[in-house]
C-alpha positions in Angstrom: -24.2 -105.5 -83.7 -23.8 -106.8 -80.2 -21.1 -109.4 -80.2 -20.0 -112.0 -77.6 -16.5 -113.6 -77.5 -15.4 -116.7 -75.7 -12.2 -118.8 -75.8 -10.6 -122.0 -74.8 -6.9 -122.8 -74.4 -3.7 -120.9 -74.8 -2.7 -117.3 -74.4 -2.5 -117.0 -78.2 -6.2 -117.7 -78.4 -6.9 -115.1 -75.7 -4.7 -112.6 -77.7 -6.5 -113.3 -80.9 -10.0 -113.0 -79.4 -9.1 -109.7 -77.7 -7.7 -108.4 -81.1 -10.9 -109.3 -82.9 -13.0 -107.6 -80.2 -10.9 -104.4 -80.5 -11.5 -104.5 -84.3 -15.2 -104.7 -84.0 -15.2 -102.0 -81.3 -13.2 -99.7 -83.6 -16.0 -100.2 -86.3 -18.7 -99.1 -83.8 -20.0 -102.5 -82.6 -20.7 -103.4 -79.0 -19.1 -106.2 -77.2 -21.3 -107.9 -74.6 -20.6 -110.3 -71.7 -23.4 -112.7 -72.3 -24.3 -114.7 -75.4 -28.0 -114.2 -74.6 -27.6 -110.5 -75.4 -25.6 -111.1 -78.6 -26.4 -110.9 -82.3 -23.2 -112.8 -82.9 -21.1 -115.1 -80.7 -17.6 -116.0 -81.7 -15.8 -118.9 -79.9 -12.0 -119.5 -80.4 -11.7 -123.2 -79.9 -8.9 -125.5 -78.8 -7.9 -129.1 -79.6 -4.7 -129.6 -77.6 -6.4 -132.2 -75.4 -9.6 -134.3 -75.3 -10.9 -132.0 -72.5 -10.1 -128.8 -74.5 -12.0 -130.1 -77.4 -14.9 -131.0 -75.2 -14.8 -127.5 -73.5 -14.9 -126.0 -77.0 -18.0 -127.8 -78.0 -19.6 -127.0 -74.7 -19.0 -123.2 -75.1 -20.4 -123.4 -78.6 -23.5 -125.1 -77.5 -23.9 -122.7 -74.6 -23.7 -119.7 -76.9 -26.4 -121.2 -79.1 -28.6 -122.3 -76.2 -28.6 -118.9 -74.6 -30.0 -117.3 -77.7 -27.1 -115.7 -79.7 -28.4 -114.7 -83.1 -25.4 -116.4 -84.9 -22.6 -118.6 -83.7 -19.2 -118.7 -85.4 -16.7 -121.4 -84.4 -13.0 -120.7 -85.1 -9.7 -121.8 -83.7 -7.9 -125.2 -83.7 -10.8 -127.6 -83.0 -13.0 -125.9 -85.5 -10.2 -126.0 -88.1 -9.4 -129.7 -87.6 -13.1 -130.7 -87.4 -15.1 -128.2 -89.4 -17.9 -130.7 -90.4 -18.4 -131.6 -86.7 -18.5 -127.9 -85.7 -21.2 -127.2 -88.3 -23.3 -130.1 -87.1 -23.5 -128.6 -83.6 -27.0 -127.2 -83.0 -26.9 -123.4 -83.3 -23.5 -123.1 -85.0 -24.0 -121.0 -88.1 -20.5 -120.8 -89.5 -16.9 -121.9 -89.2 -13.7 -119.7 -89.8 -10.6 -121.6 -90.2 -7.3 -120.6 -88.5 -5.8 -119.3 -91.7 -8.9 -117.1 -92.3 -9.2 -115.7 -88.8 -7.3 -112.5 -89.7 -10.2 -111.8 -92.2 -13.0 -112.8 -89.8 -14.1 -109.2 -89.3 -14.2 -108.4 -93.0 -16.1 -111.5 -93.8 -18.8 -110.9 -91.1 -19.2 -107.3 -92.0 -18.7 -107.6 -95.7 -16.1 -104.9 -95.8 -12.6 -104.9 -97.4 -9.8 -106.4 -95.3 -7.8 -103.2 -96.1 -10.2 -101.2 -94.1 -9.9 -103.5 -91.2 -6.1 -103.5 -91.4 -6.0 -99.8 -91.3 -8.0 -99.4 -88.1 -6.5 -97.7 -85.1 -7.0 -100.1 -82.2 -7.3 -99.4 -78.5 -7.2 -102.5 -76.3 -10.1 -103.0 -73.9 -10.7 -106.1 -71.8 -13.5 -108.3 -72.7 -16.7 -107.9 -70.6 -17.0 -110.4 -67.8 -13.1 -110.6 -67.5 -11.5 -109.0 -64.5 -9.7 -105.9 -66.0 -6.4 -107.0 -67.2 -3.2 -105.4 -66.3 -1.3 -107.8 -68.7 -1.9 -107.8 -72.5 -1.1 -110.8 -74.6 0.2 -109.8 -78.0 0.3 -112.3 -80.8 3.7 -112.2 -82.5 3.4 -115.5 -84.6 1.2 -118.5 -85.2 2.0 -122.0 -86.5 4.8 -124.4 -85.6 7.7 -126.0 -87.3 8.2 -128.8 -84.7 7.1 -132.4 -85.2 6.1 -133.4 -81.6 4.3 -136.8 -82.0 1.6 -136.0 -79.4 0.6 -132.6 -80.8 -2.2 -131.5 -83.3 -1.1 -127.8 -83.2 1.0 -128.1 -86.4 -1.9 -129.7 -88.2 -4.3 -127.0 -86.9 -2.1 -123.9 -87.2 0.3 -124.8 -90.1 3.9 -123.7 -90.4 5.3 -120.8 -88.3 4.1 -117.4 -89.7 5.7 -114.3 -88.1 4.0 -110.9 -87.8 6.2 -108.0 -88.6 7.7 -105.8 -85.9 5.6 -102.9 -87.1 2.4 -104.9 -86.7 3.4 -106.1 -83.2 4.4 -102.6 -82.1 1.0 -101.4 -83.2 -0.7 -103.9 -81.0 1.7 -103.1 -78.1 0.8 -99.4 -78.5 -2.9 -100.3 -78.5 -2.4 -102.3 -75.3 -0.5 -99.5 -73.6 -3.2 -96.9 -74.7 -5.7 -99.3 -73.1 -3.9 -99.2 -69.8 -1.8 -102.4 -69.9 1.3 -102.1 -67.8 2.8 -105.5 -68.8 3.1 -106.9 -72.3 3.3 -110.6 -72.9 4.7 -111.7 -76.2 2.9 -114.9 -77.3 2.8 -117.4 -80.2 2.6 -121.1 -80.9 6.3 -121.3 -81.3 7.6 -118.1 -80.0 11.3 -118.8 -80.7 10.6 -119.4 -84.3 9.7 -115.7 -84.8 11.4 -114.0 -87.7 12.8 -117.0 -89.5 10.3 -116.6 -92.2 10.7 -112.9 -92.6 12.7 -111.1 -95.2 15.3 -110.1 -94.2 15.7 -112.9 -91.7 15.3 -111.8 -88.1 15.5 -113.4 -84.6 13.6 -113.2 -81.5 16.1 -111.0 -79.9 15.4 -108.4 -82.6 11.8 -108.4 -81.8 12.4 -108.1 -78.0 14.9 -105.3 -78.4 12.4 -103.5 -80.7 9.6 -103.7 -78.1 11.9 -102.6 -75.3 12.8 -99.6 -77.4 9.2 -98.4 -76.7 9.8 -96.4 -73.5 6.1 -96.7 -72.5 6.3 -100.4 -71.9 6.4 -101.1 -68.2 7.2 -104.7 -68.2 7.8 -107.3 -71.0 7.2 -111.0 -70.5 7.8 -113.9 -72.8 5.4 -116.7 -73.1 6.5 -120.4 -73.5 9.6 -121.0 -75.5 11.1 -124.3 -76.6 14.6 -125.1 -75.2 16.1 -125.5 -78.7 14.7 -122.1 -79.7 16.5 -120.3 -76.8 19.9 -119.0 -77.8 22.0 -118.1 -74.8 23.0 -115.0 -76.7 19.5 -113.6 -75.8 20.5 -113.5 -72.2 22.1 -110.0 -72.7 18.6 -108.6 -73.2 18.0 -109.1 -69.4 20.2 -106.0 -68.7 16.9 -104.2 -69.2 15.1 -104.7 -65.9 11.8 -104.4 -67.6 12.2 -107.9 -69.2 10.7 -110.2 -66.7 12.8 -112.7 -64.9 10.7 -115.6 -65.9 10.9 -118.2 -68.7 8.5 -121.0 -69.3 10.5 -123.8 -71.1 8.6 -127.1 -71.8 10.4 -130.3 -70.8 7.6 -132.8 -71.5 9.7 -135.7 -70.2 12.9 -136.2 -68.2 13.8 -139.5 -69.9 15.8 -139.5 -73.1 14.0 -142.5 -74.7 10.6 -140.9 -74.2 11.8 -137.5 -75.4 12.9 -139.2 -78.6 9.6 -141.0 -79.0 7.9 -137.6 -78.5 9.9 -136.2 -81.4 11.4 -133.6 -79.2 15.0 -132.7 -80.5 16.7 -132.3 -77.1 18.0 -134.5 -74.4 17.9 -134.1 -70.7 21.5 -133.1 -70.1 21.2 -130.4 -72.8 18.1 -129.1 -71.1 20.0 -129.0 -67.8 22.9 -127.1 -69.3 20.6 -124.5 -70.8 19.0 -123.9 -67.4 22.3 -123.6 -65.8 23.5 -120.9 -68.2 20.3 -119.0 -67.8 20.6 -119.0 -64.0 24.2 -118.0 -64.1 23.3 -114.8 -66.0 19.9 -114.0 -64.4 19.9 -114.7 -60.7 16.5 -115.3 -59.1 14.8 -116.1 -62.4 11.7 -118.3 -62.3 12.0 -121.3 -64.7 8.7 -123.1 -65.2 7.8 -126.1 -67.4 5.4 -128.6 -68.8 5.5 -132.4 -68.3 3.4 -135.1 -69.8 2.6 -138.2 -67.7 1.7 -141.5 -69.3 3.1 -141.1 -72.7 2.7 -144.4 -74.7 5.2 -147.1 -73.5 6.4 -145.0 -70.6 7.6 -147.4 -67.9 7.4 -146.8 -64.2 11.3 -146.6 -64.0 11.2 -144.1 -66.9 8.6 -142.0 -65.1 10.8 -142.3 -62.0 13.7 -140.8 -64.1 11.4 -137.9 -65.0 10.5 -137.3 -61.4 14.2 -137.3 -60.3 15.1 -134.9 -63.2 12.2 -132.5 -62.3 13.3 -132.5 -58.7 16.9 -131.8 -59.8 15.9 -128.8 -62.0 14.4 -126.9 -59.1 11.7 -125.3 -61.2 9.7 -122.5 -59.9 6.5 -124.4 -60.8 5.1 -126.2 -63.7 2.0 -127.9 -65.4 1.5 -131.6 -65.4 -0.6 -133.1 -68.2 -1.9 -136.6 -68.5 -1.2 -137.8 -72.0 -4.2 -137.1 -74.2 -4.5 -139.4 -77.3 -5.2 -137.2 -80.3 -6.4 -138.8 -83.6 -4.0 -137.7 -86.4 -0.9 -137.6 -84.4 1.9 -140.2 -84.6 1.7 -141.0 -80.9 -2.0 -142.0 -81.4 -0.7 -145.0 -83.4 1.9 -146.1 -80.9 1.5 -149.3 -78.9 1.9 -150.0 -75.2 -0.6 -147.4 -74.0 -0.3 -146.5 -70.3 -3.6 -147.3 -68.5 -5.5 -144.1 -67.9 -5.7 -144.5 -64.1 -2.0 -145.2 -64.0 -1.2 -142.1 -66.1 -3.4 -140.0 -63.8 -1.6 -141.3 -60.7 1.7 -140.2 -62.3 0.2 -136.9 -63.0 -0.7 -136.4 -59.3 3.0 -137.1 -58.4 4.1 -134.5 -60.8 1.7 -132.0 -59.5 2.8 -132.6 -55.9 6.5 -132.2 -56.9 5.7 -128.9 -58.8 3.8 -127.6 -55.7 6.8 -128.4 -53.5 9.3 -126.9 -56.0 7.2 -123.7 -56.2 7.1 -123.3 -52.4 10.9 -123.8 -52.2 11.5 -121.3 -54.9 9.2 -118.7 -53.3 10.9 -119.3 -49.8 14.2 -117.8 -51.0 12.6 -114.4 -51.5 10.9 -114.2 -48.0 12.5 -111.2 -46.2 13.3 -109.5 -49.5 11.9 -106.3 -51.1 10.5 -106.5 -54.6 8.3 -104.6 -57.0 4.6 -106.0 -57.6 2.2 -105.1 -60.3 -1.2 -105.2 -58.7 -3.7 -107.1 -60.9 -6.9 -107.2 -58.7 -8.2 -105.2 -55.7 -11.3 -105.5 -53.5 -12.3 -103.0 -50.7 -12.9 -104.3 -47.1 -15.6 -102.9 -44.8 -12.9 -101.0 -42.9 -11.9 -99.1 -46.1 -8.6 -101.0 -46.6 -8.0 -102.9 -49.9 -7.1 -106.5 -50.5 -4.6 -106.7 -53.3 -3.2 -109.4 -55.4 -0.4 -109.1 -58.0 2.6 -110.5 -59.6 6.3 -109.9 -59.2 8.5 -109.9 -62.5 9.6 -113.4 -61.6 6.0 -114.7 -61.4 5.4 -114.9 -57.7 1.9 -114.3 -56.7 1.7 -111.8 -53.8 -1.2 -110.8 -51.6 -1.2 -107.6 -49.4 -3.5 -105.2 -47.7 -3.3 -101.6 -48.5 -4.8 -98.3 -47.5 -5.8 -97.4 -51.1 -6.7 -99.0 -54.4 -3.4 -99.8 -56.1 -4.9 -101.8 -59.0 -2.7 -101.6 -62.1 0.1 -99.9 -60.2 3.7 -100.9 -59.4 4.6 -100.7 -55.7 7.3 -102.1 -53.5 6.5 -104.8 -50.9 8.5 -106.7 -48.3 7.8 -110.4 -48.6 6.8 -111.6 -45.3 5.9 -115.3 -45.6 3.9 -118.0 -47.3 0.2 -117.5 -47.8 -1.7 -120.0 -45.7 -3.8 -121.5 -48.4 -2.5 -120.2 -51.8 0.6 -120.8 -53.8 1.8 -117.3 -53.0 3.5 -115.0 -50.6 2.2 -112.4 -48.2 3.6 -108.8 -48.8 3.8 -105.8 -46.6 3.4 -102.6 -48.5 6.0 -99.9 -48.2 5.0 -96.3 -47.7 7.0 -95.1 -50.7 6.0 -96.2 -54.2 8.3 -97.4 -57.0 
C-alpha cells in the first residue's frame, strides 16, 4: 500500500508516527507525502488545547478531501472523542491510544508478534526536512492530576517501555543517520516506576549513553518534581545536552495549587539553582499558562516577576484552554479571553527578552553545532542552520554542505531577524 502520515501536537506524537511509518516500510509498503496519493492516511491527533483539537479535525478532513482511500484517526483527540471522529466525512476508522501499538497488525491483518520482531531503520517522513534529531518514545501516559489537562484521560497511567525496546529504536535511528537522540514521553520522569524490577530515569539515560554510536542525547520536557538532583552527575558525559525543559505553568502559589501541581515557586527556584550550579551554561526553558480560572492581575504580575527572576533561556506561553472533562473546566471566575490573550502577549515578550539575554552570554565563544538544514547559494556557498547542545539556534555560511555534521563555530552576534546567533565556521572540524 501507499500510506500517508500526519500528526498534530507533541514530540511523542511525532515519535509514534515515525515508528509506525518505519514498521510499514519494513513490511514493504510505501510512505507518501500527499494524502491524494495514498491508499491509507493515518492522522495522530491531539487534544491538549481547543486549537490542537481543531487542527486534528482539519487534517483528517484534508486527508479525506484529497482522496485517500481510507482515513484512520488515532491519538488523543480520537481517543477522547471516537464517535465525533467517526462522524467526520471520509474517516473510515479510529484506533485508540491503547491500541496504537497494534495499528499495523490490525491494518494488515498479521500477528502482532511479526510486527514486534521487525528490524526497523528510521527514515524521515516524506515532506519533512530530513531530520538530524530522532524522537524516541520511552513511555506514555501520566500519573499527575493537573486540573487543566486531558492527557491523563486520553493516555492513561504511565507505562514505560523497556530499556531493550528503547535501545532498539535508538539503534534504528542511528542506522537511519540521526546524530541526536531525544528521549520523549508524556511524563518522562515517571519512566521505570512501573517496571519490574523498579528503575529510574537515570538508569535509562546511562543505558542509552552506553551506546557509543550516540552523538548527542537530549531530554524532552520533565516535570520539576520528577527531576532528582542526583541525576546531575550524568552530565559528566558531554554528549548529554545542556538543556532541560521544566514546565512551571504559574509563578503564583495559589494558582499552582488550583492547577493541581505539587510544587511551589520557591521549590522550583531551588531546583533550578542546583541545576545551574552543576551544569554551567545550561539552557532552562519552561511553559506558562496565562489566564487560568480566577487568576487575578496581581497574581499574574507575580508570575511575570518570577519568570523574569528565573532567567529562562526561553519558554512557551499558552492561553488557558477550557477542556470539558477537566476539573478546571468546572471552576468559576473565568478570565475573559481577551484579557488572557493580553497576558499571554506579555509572557511571550518576556520570554523573547530572556532568550536574547541568555544567548548574549555566548557571543564571542566557540561552540559545537549540529547542522540541521542547508541550502546552496548562487556563488556555491551554503547557508546553514543548526543547534548547539544548549539549544541555541545558529546560522552560518560555509564553503561546503555540512548538513548533519558537527562543526565548531565562533558565535559572532545576534541574528538580525531571528531568535538565534550568527556563527563563523572554523577551518577545523570537531
